[in-house]
Structures are given as C-alpha cells and as structure tokens.
C-alpha positions in Angstrom: -0.1 -0.1 -0.2 1.3 3.2 -1.2 2.3 5.4 2.1 0.9 8.8 3.1 2.4 12.4 3.2 4.0 13.0 6.9 4.3 16.3 6.5 2.9 18.4 9.7 0.9 21.5 9.8 4.2 23.0 11.7 6.6 21.3 13.7 5.6 22.7 17.2 7.6 22.2 20.6 4.7 20.1 21.6 2.8 17.6 20.7 -0.7 19.6 21.4 -0.6 23.2 19.5 -2.7 25.9 20.7 -4.2 28.3 18.4 -6.3 30.8 19.7 -8.8 33.2 17.5 -10.8 36.2 18.1 -14.2 34.5 17.3 -16.1 30.9 16.4 -15.8 32.8 12.5 -12.0 33.4 12.8 -11.8 29.5 13.5 -14.0 28.2 11.1 -11.5 30.5 8.5 -8.6 29.2 10.4 -9.8 25.7 10.3 -10.1 26.0 6.6 -6.3 27.4 5.7 -4.5 24.6 8.2 -7.1 21.7 6.5 -6.4 22.8 3.1 -2.7 23.3 3.5 -2.0 20.1 5.0 -4.2 18.2 2.8 -3.7 19.7 -0.7 -7.3 20.5 -1.6 -6.4 23.3 -3.8 -7.1 22.6 -7.4 -4.0 21.7 -9.5 -3.8 22.8 -13.3 -6.1 19.7 -14.1 -8.5 20.8 -11.3 -8.0 17.5 -9.7 -5.5 16.3 -7.4 -3.6 12.8 -7.9 -3.2 11.3 -4.6 -6.2 10.3 -2.7 -6.6 11.8 0.5 -8.7 10.7 3.7 -10.4 13.1 5.7 -12.2 12.0 9.2 -15.3 14.0 9.6 -17.3 15.2 12.6 -20.9 16.4 12.8 -22.4 18.9 15.3 -22.7 22.9 15.3 -19.1 23.3 15.6 -17.8 22.0 12.7 -20.7 23.5 10.4 -18.2 26.8 9.9 -15.3 24.7 8.6 -17.7 23.4 6.2 -19.2 26.5 4.9 -15.8 27.2 4.2 -14.7 24.3 2.3 -18.2 25.1 0.3 -17.1 28.5 -0.6 -13.9 27.7 -1.4 -15.0 25.0 -3.6 -17.8 27.4 -5.3 -14.6 29.4 -6.0 -12.8 27.1 -7.8 -10.1 26.8 -5.3 -10.5 23.3 -4.0 -11.8 19.9 -5.1 -12.6 17.0 -3.0 -12.9 14.6 -6.3 -10.0 12.3 -5.1 -10.8 12.8 -1.1 -12.4 9.8 1.2 -14.1 10.5 4.0 -14.9 8.8 7.0 -17.7 10.1 9.8 -16.9 9.7 13.2 -20.1 8.4 14.3 -23.9 7.5 13.8 -26.8 6.9 16.3 -28.2 3.5 16.1 -31.4 2.7 15.2 -32.0 5.8 12.8 -32.0 5.5 9.4 -30.2 7.5 6.9 -32.7 9.4 5.7 -34.0 10.3 9.0 -33.6 14.3 9.8 -31.9 13.7 12.6 -29.3 11.2 11.2 -25.6 12.1 10.9 -25.9 10.7 7.4 -28.8 13.6 6.5 -26.5 16.2 8.5 -23.3 15.3 6.2 -25.4 15.0 2.8 -27.2 18.9 3.7 -24.3 20.5 5.2 -21.5 19.3 3.1 -21.7 16.6 0.8 -24.3 17.6 -1.7 -22.3 21.0 -2.1 -19.0 19.9 -3.1 -17.6 17.2 -5.7 -17.0 14.4 -3.3 -18.0 10.9 -5.2 -20.8 9.4 -3.5 -19.0 5.7 -3.2 -16.1 7.8 -1.3 -18.1 9.0 1.6 -18.6 6.8 4.8 -20.4 7.0 8.2 -21.2 3.8 10.2 -24.2 1.7 9.2 -26.4 1.5 11.8 -29.8 0.8 10.6 -28.9 -3.0 10.7 -29.4 -6.2 12.9 -25.9 -6.9 13.6 -24.5 -3.5 15.2 -20.9 -5.3 16.3 -20.3 -6.5 13.2 -21.1 -3.3 11.5 -18.7 -1.3 13.7 -15.8 -3.8 12.7 -16.5 -3.3 9.2 -16.2 0.2 9.1 -13.0 -0.2 11.1 -11.5 -2.5 8.7 -12.6 -0.1 5.7 -10.8 2.7 7.5 -7.9 1.0 7.5 -8.2 -0.7 3.7 -8.1 3.0 2.8 -4.9 3.5 4.2 -5.9 5.5 7.4 -7.1 8.7 8.4 -4.8 11.4 6.9 -6.6 14.6 8.7 -9.4 13.9 11.6 -11.5 16.7 12.0 -12.9 16.9 15.6 -15.3 19.0 18.2 -15.5 18.0 22.0 -18.7 17.6 24.2 -18.8 19.0 27.2 -17.9 16.3 29.3 -14.6 15.4 27.1 -15.8 13.3 24.6 -14.8 13.1 21.2 -17.1 11.2 18.5 -19.4 9.0 20.9 -16.2 8.1 23.0 -18.0 9.1 26.6 -16.4 9.1 29.8 -14.7 5.6 30.9 -13.9 4.7 27.6 -10.6 2.7 26.4 -8.1 4.9 25.5 -7.0 2.3 23.1 -10.7 1.3 21.7 -11.7 0.7 17.8 -14.5 1.5 16.3 -17.6 -0.1 18.5 -20.9 0.3 19.9 -21.1 2.7 22.7 -23.8 3.5 25.4 -24.4 7.3 25.7 -24.3 9.2 29.0 -27.5 10.9 30.1 -25.6 14.4 29.8 -24.7 13.6 26.0 -28.6 12.4 25.6 -30.1 15.6 27.0 -27.3 17.8 25.0 -28.9 16.2 22.0 -32.2 16.4 22.9 -33.2 19.5 21.4 -32.8 17.6 17.7 -35.6 15.2 18.9 -39.4 15.3 20.0 -38.5 14.7 23.5 -35.6 12.9 25.3 -37.0 10.1 25.4 -36.9 9.7 21.4 -32.9 10.2 21.9 -31.1 6.8 21.0 -29.2 5.4 23.9 -26.2 4.0 21.5 -24.1 4.6 18.8 -21.4 3.5 16.5 -18.0 5.5 17.0 -14.8 5.5 16.2 -12.7 4.5 18.9 -10.1 6.6 20.8 -7.5 4.5 19.0 -8.8 4.7 15.9 -8.9 8.6 16.3 -5.2 8.4 17.9 -4.2 6.7 14.4 -4.8 9.6 12.1 -2.1 11.4 10.8 -2.9 14.9 11.9 -6.0 16.0 14.2 -7.8 19.2 14.1 -10.1 19.7 16.7 -12.3 23.0 17.3 -13.9 24.5 20.1 -15.7 27.6 20.7 -17.8 29.1 23.8 -17.6 29.7 27.3 -19.5 26.6 27.9 -16.2 24.6 26.8 -13.9 26.5 28.5 -13.6 23.9 31.7 -13.5 21.2 29.1 -10.4 22.3 27.0 -8.5 23.2 30.6 -9.4 19.4 31.3 -8.2 17.9 28.0 -4.9 20.0 27.5 -3.6 20.8 31.2 -5.4 18.0 33.1 -4.3 14.3 33.4 -4.7 12.0 30.4 -7.5 9.8 31.7 -10.9 7.9 30.4 -12.5 10.3 32.6 -11.9 13.4 30.0 -11.7 11.3 26.6 -10.2 13.9 24.6 -6.9 14.5 27.0 -5.6 11.4 25.3 -4.7 13.8 22.1 -1.6 15.1 24.8 -0.3 11.9 23.2 -0.7 12.5 19.8 1.9 13.8 17.7 0.4 16.2 15.6 -2.8 17.9 17.0 -4.0 21.1 16.5 -6.5 22.7 18.9 -8.2 25.7 17.7 -9.9 27.7 20.2 -11.9 31.1 20.0 -10.9 33.3 22.9 -14.2 32.2 25.4 -12.9 28.5 24.7 -9.4 29.2 25.8 -10.6 31.8 28.5 -9.7 28.8 31.4 -6.6 27.6 30.2 -3.7 28.4 33.1 -1.1 28.9 30.5 -2.6 30.6 27.6 0.1 33.3 27.7 2.8 30.5 27.1 0.4 28.7 24.4 0.3 32.2 22.8 4.0 33.3 23.0 4.7 29.7 21.6 2.7 29.9 18.5 4.1 33.3 17.6 7.6 31.9 18.0 7.0 29.0 15.9 5.4 31.1 12.9 8.5 33.4 13.3 10.7 29.8 12.6 
C-alpha cells in the first residue's frame, strides 16, 4: 500500500498545538486554511489532486463553519474533493440514513451535496442493521483498507468526549457500539421530539482509531467549552476526559475562540509559543 504524506501543520514545540482566534468565525477560517494546506485540496492545473486523501469528519454545530468555508472555496474553484475519501466519526443506532436527525442526513445537507465528493467515497457507520457489532468492525476495517485517516476533524463534548467516546472509554478502543451518557442525550435532545426519543447507543470510531490519524484538528468555541478544554490540555490523561488522550498525539492542533480558551492556566505561554513557531 502506498505510504501517506507525513508533513505536519507546523513543527510545534509540544505535541498539542494551541491556536486562539478572536471569534468562532475566525476559528472556521483558520481551520479551513490549515486543512487545505495540509491536505493539498487546492486545485491543480488539471482541477484535481492526483493522490487520494482520507478525511475523518465530525458532525454537530462546531464544524459547520469549517464546512461552510470549504463550500465557499469549492464554489470559487479553489479546492476540490474529487479525490477525497471521508469517514465520519459516528452515527446513532437505529436511525435510518434518510432520517433528518441522522448524521447521514446532516452530512448530506451541510457538506456533501454542495461539493464534489464522489458518493462512493463518503462513509458513515451503518446502524440500521441487525448486527451492530459486525457493522462497527466492518467500518474499522474499511478505514484501515483506505490507508488510515490523513486528517481527523473533531469537535468536543462538554464532558470531554470526542466522537461518541463517552467518559470511561478505553483509550485504545477501536470502532464499536457505545452507550450514550445521560448528559450527551440531554445535550442532543433539542434535535429530537423529546429526551425519550434520543437514541441510547451509537457506533463511533474509537479513541485508538482517532489517534491513528496522521493529523488531528479539534475545534472548540464558547465559554461552555472552556473548562473541558482546560481539562483536555492541562489535566491528566484519563478515560474520564476522553479528549485528554490527544496529549499523546504527535500532531494535534486545537483551534479555539477566546471564550473557549479563557480557562487555560498557561494561555500566555501557548500564545507566545505559537508566535515563535510561526517566526521560524
């Protein structure tokens, strides 16, 4: 199998690079620029990139700004997803792909139908089936057969989950069926008729699967994410804050707005480090 590119966003002093932007809009713009530069999405003379690239994609409100930026750049003729392959992080169990609450529907409405991804190159866990563990295993195999993920996009839950890797998740876990916490179900109840209608399980990439990505870009905005970000970046690595595993990744960038960064104890140092690295 052909080896994937190993270039980094930036040769950071520490594995987790912290970038702070003025606003959620600036986070989206910075994420778009970082991802385009890293992946080489910019159109070549032929209008297509030759080498396939593999994207790990997230759902939720946080990545919407990034997807809007990608769509804008695509419509301007600046980038193409023609040779991109995507794997989404997760999907609710028991929700049909055409259900408006499914992540299949979310991705189609907010990204796929607006750009030039080939339908056969977009993947989301299949959960409307009788054998959920087998579906999860097949998804993990498909990621490996694609050569692994080049760039994984992440949001983060208020309890520190990435994907649906809830608190207590194994730090080496693969794609699997996961029970959702009461807090996660409450947070997502606004998308359903009532809390009772929120699925209790999902198929999610595991923390080990995520950590196998060559580069990770986590986006977080808002004051309600500030303590979670501090726990993720400055707390111990623990299954009780699943995102803290990113401290062990060799190429993880966390893009924050000022509100989400406001509780970092060493914020001045991170800002100084970023300035110095950009001057090299």
